[in-house]
VOSE-180401 format. One line per 5 residues: number of its first residue (from 1); their letters; for each residue z, x, y of C-alpha. Coordinates in steps of 0.25 Angstrom, whole numbers, plus 5000, padded with zeros to 4 digits. Layout:
NUM	A	Z:X:Y  ...
END
This chain:
1	MHAFI	5000:5000:5000  4997:5004:5014  5004:4998:5026  5000:4999:5040  5005:4995:5054
6	LTTIN	4993:4992:5064  4997:4991:5078  4989:4980:5082  4988:4964:5080  4973:4964:5082
11	KELIA	4967:4959:5069  4954:4966:5071  4960:4979:5072  4969:4977:5060  4958:4973:5051
16	AKLIK	4949:4985:5056  4961:4995:5054  4964:4989:5040  4950:4990:5036  4949:5004:5040
21	LADLE	4962:5008:5033  4958:5001:5020  4944:5006:5021  4938:4992:5019  4923:4988:5020
26	ISGNN	4925:4975:5027  4924:4971:5042  4937:4968:5050  4932:4953:5052  4934:4951:5037
31	FFNQP	4947:4958:5035  4957:4947:5037  4948:4938:5029  4950:4946:5017  4959:4940:5006
36	DAVVI	4966:4954:5004  4970:4954:5019  4983:4946:5019  4987:4944:5033  5001:4939:5038
41	EPNPS	5003:4934:5052  5015:4929:5060  5018:4914:5061  5026:4917:5070  5033:4928:5063
46	ITIAQ	5030:4935:5050  5040:4930:5039  5045:4936:5026  5037:4925:5019  5024:4930:5024
51	IRKLQ	5027:4944:5020  5030:4939:5006  5017:4931:5006  5010:4944:5010  5017:4952:4999
56	TALSR	5012:4941:4989  4998:4942:4994  4997:4957:4993  5002:4957:4979  4989:4954:4973
61	KPLKL	4977:4963:4972  4966:4964:4983  4955:4953:4981  4944:4959:4989  4948:4972:4997
66	PKQFG	4953:4985:4991  4967:4982:4997  4975:4970:5001  4980:4970:5016  4993:4964:5020
71	IILSA	4992:4962:5035  5004:4957:5044  4999:4954:5058  5009:4955:5070  5019:4961:5060
76	QLMTL	5030:4962:5071  5032:4947:5069  5037:4950:5054  5052:4945:5053  5062:4955:5048
81	AAQNA	5062:4949:5035  5047:4950:5034  5047:4964:5038  5057:4967:5027  5048:4960:5017
86	FLKLL	5036:4968:5022  5044:4981:5019  5045:4977:5005  5030:4975:5004  5028:4989:5010
91	EEPTK	5038:4994:4999  5029:4988:4988  5016:4995:4990  5003:4991:4983  4991:5000:4984
96	DTILC	4981:4988:4987  4988:4984:4999  4988:4987:5014  4999:4981:5023  4996:4980:5038
101	LSLEN	5006:4976:5049  5000:4973:5063  5008:4974:5075  5007:4981:5089  5021:4987:5088
106	PWELL	5025:4993:5074  5039:4996:5079  5041:4981:5078  5042:4982:5063  5054:4987:5055
111	PTILS	5054:5003:5054  5054:5002:5039  5040:4995:5040  5035:5005:5050  5039:5017:5041
116	RCQII	5031:5011:5029  5018:5008:5037  5007:5016:5044  5006:5012:5058  4992:5012:5064
121	KIQEA	4991:5010:5079  4979:5002:5083  4975:5005:5097  4969:4992:5104  4961:4993:5116
126	RSKKQ	4968:4991:5129  4963:4986:5142  4964:4995:5155  4976:4986:5159  4983:4987:5146
131	EASAQ	4981:5002:5146  4986:5004:5160  4998:4995:5157  5001:5003:5144  5001:5016:5152
136	SLDIE	5010:5011:5163  5020:5007:5152  5019:5021:5146  5023:5027:5159  5034:5017:5161
141	LKKLL	5040:5020:5147  5038:5035:5149  5046:5035:5163  5057:5027:5157  5059:5036:5145
146	VKLLR	5059:5048:5154  5069:5042:5163  5078:5038:5151  5078:5052:5145  5082:5058:5158
151	AGIGE	5093:5047:5161  5108:5046:5158  5114:5035:5150  5116:5025:5162  5102:5027:5167
156	RLILI	5096:5025:5154  5102:5012:5153  5097:5008:5166  5083:5012:5164  5082:5004:5151
161	EPYGK	5088:4992:5156  5075:4985:5161  5069:4985:5147  5081:4977:5141  5080:4964:5148
166	NRAEA	5077:4957:5135  5072:4960:5121  5058:4957:5123  5056:4966:5135  5064:4977:5127
171	LVFCQ	5055:4976:5115  5043:4977:5124  5049:4990:5130  5052:4995:5117  5039:4993:5111
176	SLIEF	5031:4999:5123  5041:5011:5122  5038:5013:5107  5023:5012:5109  5024:5022:5121
181	LENQL	5032:5032:5113  5023:5031:5101  5011:5034:5110  5019:5046:5116  5021:5052:5102
186	HIDKP	5006:5053:5100  5001:5059:5112  4999:5074:5115  5009:5075:5127  5020:5065:5126
191	FLPLP	5030:5064:5137  5042:5067:5129  5044:5077:5117  5040:5071:5104  5054:5071:5098
196	KLQKI	5059:5063:5110  5048:5053:5109  5051:5051:5094  5066:5049:5097  5063:5039:5108
201	LKKSL	5053:5032:5099  5063:5031:5088  5074:5025:5097  5063:5015:5103  5060:5010:5089
206	DLHLR	5074:5008:5086  5075:5001:5099  5064:4991:5095  5071:4988:5082  5084:4985:5089
211	LKQNL	5077:4976:5099  5069:4969:5088  5083:4967:5080  5088:4959:5092  5099:4970:5096
216	NVRLS	5104:4970:5110  5092:4973:5119  5100:4981:5130  5108:4988:5121  5096:4993:5112
221	LDQWA	5089:4998:5124  5101:5005:5130  5103:5012:5116  5088:5016:5116  5089:5021:5130
226	LGI	5101:5030:5127  5096:5034:5114  5083:5040:5118
END
């Protein structure tokens, strides 16, 4: 079994990437119509019952294609029980199966799932406006991190306070921060030494997990700011 996380929710891009990974000779337009492509979608979440249904569907041999595909769209909407059930599926490998989780932010999944899947980043085209907005956000995050690293305890708590107004805003901040740090790790001249970036990224992933677990928003942000 091969398991992949694709950082997109665009079905055309998902089909194209899976066709390439499996070396199939079919068009992207036909991929999701194949009987061997089992697709799970949220309604409104993805439940443990859906994962069990996927497991049953994948227990048979492929009908037309060389392999079967278990594809979970918007995988961040899996309930905790569903994610744990999916883990069991990962632990029972079959050579004829390819699993795919699609979502924009992989860190919204359990760390144990991330460690068992290959993450493939799908770069989608951005408009000039989106690109300018992303660059502006990167500059803001870089300035914030530099200020935090230079500040004492009291000033760090003041600097992080605007990002903890509510859980939704804190999650957006955290997700943007993780994406920024991951990008920094893959450029030639990051603004901080790699060990420091890796430490901040680990702390940020821990912060994201705490926020998703409904732990206190302000306390979680304060601990992150003091811990980096």
